[in-house]
C-alpha positions, 0 to 999 in steps of 0.5 A: 114103811119108808127107809132112807140111807146111802147105798153100800153093797148088800150084806149077805149071809151064806144060807140056802137060799142066801140072805140079803140085807140092805144096811143104812146108818140107822136101819136095815132091810132084810131084802128076802122078806120083800120078795113078791112085794112092790117097792119104790126107790127114789134118788135123793142125793149123793154122799161120797163114802169117804168124805160124806159130801154131796158130790157126784160119785165117780167110781166105787162109791167115792167122789172124784177127788177122794177116788184119786187120793184114798188108799181104798181106791188105789189101782192095786184094789182092782189089779192085785198084781200091782201090790207092793206092801210085801216089798215095804213100798208105799203106794198111797198109805203103807199102813193101810196097804200092809193091813189089806195086802199082807194077809191070806188071799185066795185065787178061785174059779167061779161060775156065774156066766162062765168059768172065771178066775178071781182074787179075794181076801180069804176072809171074803170067802164065800162073800165074794162069790155071792156078790158075783152071782156065782152058783158054784165056786172053788179055791185054787191057791191060798197065798200069804199076800195079795201080790202072789194072788195077783200074779197067779190070776194074771197067769191064769187069765190066758186060759180062763175068763176073768170077767162076768157077763152080768146079763147071762148071770142074771138070765141064769143062762148058765151051765154047770161045770166041773170046777175040780177038773178046771182046777186040776187043768189050770194047775200047770199054769200057776207061776212058780212062786205060787205053786207051793200054795196050790189047794188039792182035794177040795170040793166046789161050793154051791150057792142058791140065790133067792130068785122067783123069776129070772129076766129074759132081757134084763134092763139096767135101772139108772136111778139118777136119770129116772129119779124114781122107780116102782116095781115088784121085787122077784129076785136077788142075785149077785148085788142085783135086785130083779123086778117083775118087769125085767128091770134090774138094779145093781146096788154095788154100782150105785154105792154112794147114792142116797135113796129113799125106799118105800114099801 
């Protein structure tokens, strides 16, 4: 069986274990069904997720010219505290910015390699946690816009990490933490503008990933350099495919690449 299409992050379904789908324009693969099977991934070409042209991907699935032009790649995406739609101030496209920024956002704690703080739109819970490979997570505040979530995250970064160590996450070299205690401990550091939105009395969410075998020394696959790779799929965690020979392939980091997958 052969499938070909442009990579975008895997769609997920929150179940036990999580279900993963690789969605192409005319086809999709339930990746869980491919566990313990051998598959070949081949690099075909680039296809920018915005303009669709075969130009080298710069970041986030976009070519360089699109990345510096379109609102979907503006700085406030990665740094929510830079959001200005609540002030009616345009960055690149006010209509788009209002649509995304002026909706409920969650500041959360997730434990994937260590406890970290993060921000996501409320509509992206628990998808965001799945994509990070977090085995447990909890919401701290629910605010009405992205800016308030951003300044809360910035304030909490002084007391808790804001990055995931992907190697630790993939090795599953992780400890369970009491996220309710973490949430209560961090409450005092929430900025005044956001204190009214603190969430009390919620419990943590636990996530189970479809992994038969974790790698002890994960090696990242650079499909552009390798051109093709064949391996036995033994797990999926975060947005990574895990293979028996300890090779791991980050789907999210390769968005905008057209690949052929054969089973």
